[in-house]
C-alpha positions, 0 to 999 in steps of 0.5 A: 443499521437496524436495531436487530442487526446491531443486536446480532453484531454486538457480541461479535464486535465485543468478541473481536475486541477481546481477541485483539486485546489478548493478542496485544498482551501476548505480542507485548510479552513476546516483544520483550522476551524474544529480543532478550532471549536472542541477545543472550543466546549462544548463537554461532554468530559474531556478537554484533550480528547477534545483537543486531538480530535481537533489536531487529526481532524487537522491531519485527515482533512489535510491528506484527503485534502493534503494542506501539505505533509503527513509527515509534517502534521503528524509532526505538529500534534505531535508538537501540542500534545506536545507544547499545553501540551495535552500529554508529549513529549514521548507520542506525538512522541511515534511512532518514538520509535515504530518498525513499521516506522523502519520496513518501513525504513529497507524495503526501504533500501532493495528496494533501493538495488534491484533497484540500483543493477539492480536485480529487472529488471533482475529478471522481465526479467527472469520471463517473458522470462521463461513464454514465448511469446504471449499476454496471457503468457506475461500478466501472466509473468507481474503478476508473476513479480509484485508479485516477485517485491513486495517481493523485492521492498517494494514500489508499485510505484517503482514496477510500474516504474520498470515493466513499463520500461519493458512494454514500450519496449514490447509495442514498439516491438509490435507497440502498440498504447496507445488506443490498447487493448493489451496496455491497458491490459498490463498497467492495469495489472501491475498497479493494481497488484502492488497496491494489492499484497502489501496488501497480503504481509507485504511489502508496507507502507500500510500493514506495517502501518496496522500491526504496528497499530494492534500490537500497539493497541492490543498488539497482535504479527502479524508475517510476515509469518502469514500475508502471509499465511492468504492471500495466497488464495487471492494471488492465486485467484488474479493471476488467476482472473486478468489474465483471466479478462484482457484477456477477457476485452482486447483481443489483436488486433493480435492473437499472438504478436511476438517478445517479447521473442527476446526483453527480451533476447536482454534486458538481453544481454544488462545488461550483465552477473550477476554483483557482486553487483547483486549477493550480493543483491540477497544473502542479499534479499534472507536472509531477505525473508527467515528470514521474512518467518520463523519468527513464529519459531525464533520470530525475529521482521521484523524491526530487519531483515529489518534494519539489512539487510539494514545495511549489504548492506552498508558494504564497501566490498559489494559495494551496498549502499553508503552514497549518496544512503542514502541521496537520500532515501525518509524518509517522508513515515517513518516520516508519519508512525511514526506520524500516530502511535503517533496520535493513542497512544495520542488518547488512552492515553487521552481516546479520542479514545472511542469517535471516536469509538462511532461515526465511528463504533458503527453502525457496532455492530448489523451487526457483529453477526458471523464469516461470517458477520465479513468477509463481513461487515468490508471489504465493510465498509473499501471499502466505507471509502477508497472512501472518504479518497483516500490515503490508508495510511491515511485511515488506519492511521485514522481508525485502532486505533478506529477500534481496540478500537471498537473490544475491546468494542464490544467483537470481536477478533481484529486480524481477524477484523484488517486483513480484514480491512487492506486488504480492503485498496487494493480494489480500483476503482478510480485512486485518491485512490493510488499513485500507480494507479496515477503512472500507469495511468500517462503513458497514456495507459488506462483510468479511466473507465478501472481501474473501471471495473477491480478494481470492479470485483477484489474487489468482488472476494476478498470479496468472497474469504474472505467469504470462508477463514475467517471462515474456513481457518484462524482458522487453522492458529490460527486467530479466 
């Protein structure tokens, strides 16, 4: 980045920091004031329900304003549910006995295995080399690599980091500047696809949490393969649309960008031949994906598969994961997911969920009159909700429990409603809405307006695809 560009960006960065600091102060004040107000307010509710809503409001506002890390906020909320005698210990921390956070834990182990062994990067190089050189084919290679990594590395941020390492090498080979069309196109593509593919596959924390909350609140089993088949048309549409859209918005400065194939071959040569660790990781991850993809047949829970494969990776003879790797693993998303599920269970047990449902979703009842409106109204409602509640995990954690309760009271089948709502978390137009987008944006190759343009078009396209598949395709899968 040049001196002039740094000078132009500096005031904007400083202004953004001041704005973020102000929001944090206001958020911290609301995190204390609102729960206290609800605790003592003369609401027409049973005392336990009122107190549960007060603690839940602390968790929700803190997740929005982020004065504390999400996991710490969640643990504090569960502690308050217990120590204030709103519910017993088993209910307050019930999310830790749920399969969902342990599914995320197993997925994290598999992701660490793919990253540590070098398998994820090698596969990305191989896919892009097979697709071929030139800007158009490179973009397509980036998209397919991102989709493949979503299956192997269940973290959008990790996918961005892995793909960015490949992209930076390509950018260097092409001699592209940060303001170039090709550079913008490459980084917008790898960033947005990493943040949307993990909603079409139960791979990232958001889809794992969404699935877990739907199951917890309804008792309906949601299979990994069923989720993948349900959103397979969206995968195809996303691949085609983002490829053509980026080519149209960001045409390359040169007709053909040469040197990419040579760079990819050189990178593979530097990695050397396949190592035993890579081969072992490939076999184990192939086993996990095969079992997840066939869970409609054998009904083995995804958490059992994920943790089982993760534990196999720690067997001394395989030489993939060691004690030091487990120490470096980020357990906070697991804790956060568990506490979010705990909050939903407490609200359900204390009947506070009925009050939340009335406030949040009662207005949707007159609008959802048929299967077509079911595919549109929840999607755009969730899209708007996600703008105000930027973090997608928080968005799902705070909204899915009352949404499932709304489905029950409104006589709507909860599974299609929950799938549409969880999928809508992938529709983003602002950088702050996801850590994945922030990570991609931090490389400095595209502006916020670039994400806005691409994100808004894709959000409309995904809505149009849902309008077709929810009424006509999902019933064929038993989702109706």
